[in-house]
C-alpha positions in Angstrom: 14.5 -21.7 13.3 12.9 -24.8 14.7 16.1 -25.9 16.4 16.0 -22.9 18.8 14.3 -23.7 22.2 12.6 -20.3 22.1 12.2 -17.5 19.6 15.0 -15.0 19.5 14.9 -11.4 18.3 16.4 -10.8 14.9 18.0 -7.5 14.1 19.7 -6.5 10.9 22.3 -4.1 12.0 24.0 -3.1 8.7 22.2 -2.4 5.5 23.3 -0.1 2.6 23.8 0.0 -1.1 27.2 1.3 -2.4 26.8 4.3 -4.7 28.0 4.4 -8.3 30.7 7.0 -9.0 31.8 7.4 -5.4 35.3 5.9 -6.2 37.5 5.2 -3.2 34.6 5.9 -0.8 32.6 2.9 -2.0 32.7 -0.2 0.2 32.1 -2.3 -3.0 33.1 -0.5 -6.2 31.9 -1.9 -9.5 28.9 -4.0 -10.3 26.9 -3.8 -7.0 26.9 0.0 -7.1 23.6 1.8 -7.7 22.5 5.4 -8.4 21.2 7.6 -5.6 17.6 7.2 -6.9 18.0 3.4 -7.0 19.4 3.4 -3.5 16.4 5.4 -2.2 14.0 3.0 -4.0 15.8 -0.1 -2.7 15.9 1.2 0.8 12.1 1.5 1.1 11.5 -1.8 -0.7 14.0 -3.7 1.5 12.6 -2.4 4.7 9.0 -3.1 3.7 9.7 -6.6 2.5 11.8 -7.5 5.5 9.4 -6.0 8.1 6.4 -7.7 6.4 8.1 -11.0 6.7 7.6 -10.9 10.5 11.0 -12.4 11.0 12.9 -9.3 11.8 12.3 -6.9 14.7 14.7 -4.1 13.7 16.7 -2.9 10.7 19.5 -0.3 10.9 21.0 1.6 8.0 24.9 1.6 8.0 26.0 4.5 8.0 23.8 7.7 7.9 26.7 9.9 6.9 29.2 8.5 4.4 30.4 9.6 1.0 30.1 6.2 -0.7 26.9 4.7 0.7 25.4 7.0 3.4 22.1 8.8 3.2 24.0 12.1 3.7 27.2 13.0 1.7 29.8 14.7 3.9 32.2 15.6 1.1 31.1 19.3 0.9 29.8 22.0 3.2 26.9 22.0 3.9 26.5 18.2 3.9 24.1 17.1 1.2 21.1 15.0 2.0 20.6 12.3 -0.7 17.2 11.0 -1.9 17.6 8.1 0.4 17.6 10.4 3.4 14.1 11.7 2.5 12.9 8.2 1.6 14.0 6.9 4.9 12.5 9.8 6.9 9.2 9.4 5.1 9.2 5.6 5.5 10.1 5.7 9.2 7.4 8.2 10.0 4.7 6.3 8.1 5.6 2.7 9.0 6.6 3.2 12.6 3.9 1.6 14.8 2.1 0.1 11.8 1.2 -3.6 11.3 1.5 -5.5 8.1 -1.8 -7.1 7.1 -1.2 -8.7 3.7 -0.4 -8.2 0.1 -2.8 -7.2 -2.7 -3.2 -9.6 -5.6 -1.0 -9.9 -8.6 -1.3 -6.8 -10.7 2.3 -6.4 -11.9 3.0 -4.3 -8.8 4.2 -5.0 -5.3 1.4 -3.8 -3.0 1.9 -4.3 0.8 -1.0 -3.4 3.0 -0.6 -1.9 6.5 -2.7 -0.6 9.4 -1.6 2.1 11.8 -4.2 3.1 14.4 -7.4 3.7 12.3 -5.5 4.3 9.1 -5.2 1.7 6.3 -2.6 2.2 3.6 -0.6 0.5 1.0 3.1 0.8 0.1 3.5 0.0 -3.6 6.0 -0.1 -6.4 7.0 -2.1 -9.5 10.2 -3.9 -10.1 10.5 -2.3 -13.5 8.2 -0.1 -15.6 4.8 1.3 -14.7 1.4 -0.2 -14.2 -2.1 1.3 -13.6 -3.8 -0.3 -10.6 -7.4 0.1 -9.5 -7.7 -0.2 -5.8 -11.0 -1.6 -4.5 -11.2 1.1 -1.8 -11.6 4.8 -1.9 -8.3 6.7 -1.8 -7.9 9.5 0.7 -4.4 10.5 -0.3 -1.2 9.4 -2.0 2.2 10.3 -0.6 5.4 9.9 -2.7 8.5 8.1 -1.6 10.1 11.3 -0.2 7.0 12.6 1.6 5.5 14.8 -1.2 1.7 14.8 -1.5 0.5 13.7 -4.9 -2.7 14.6 -6.7 -5.6 12.4 -5.8 -6.1 9.9 -8.6 -9.4 9.6 -10.4 -11.6 6.4 -9.9 -9.2 4.7 -7.4 -6.7 4.3 -10.3 -3.1 4.7 -9.2 -0.1 4.8 -11.5 2.6 2.7 -9.8 6.2 2.8 -10.9 9.6 1.8 -9.5 9.6 4.6 -7.0 7.7 3.5 -3.9 4.6 5.4 -2.8 2.1 5.3 -0.1 -1.7 5.1 -0.8 -4.0 5.9 2.1 -7.6 4.7 2.1 -10.8 6.5 3.2 
């Protein structure tokens, strides 16, 4: 904000998506509720977009363990890790210490480019549907949203869908 005499740190201290079907445990039952898969996808997308803006220093998920919106469901023993837990774990491990360097051109997909040490990689997804995208650089590996290694695509062509993935370059 131009009215501030000096820059201030911006932290987002409470982010979550209420889960569909969690009844009385949901902080916002009804229309804003999402599936567990959507929650995991939105979590990665939100963190990437906000961190890439350069305006936010830190983001915190509210709460890790909660039946209606947490990344872990505590309603049964043992507690169940939701897809968002694995998406968050993967994203934190890969993005921590990285630097956003730009976006790839309009291909129907969201493609955010990062550097971490000597590694260059992209985090990519589509808002809806699937697109085939040819990267201009050789691909060293592709890691799925939850940390799973994916088969190396032929000819630098990656199938990008709503579920975020990480594409590492040679």
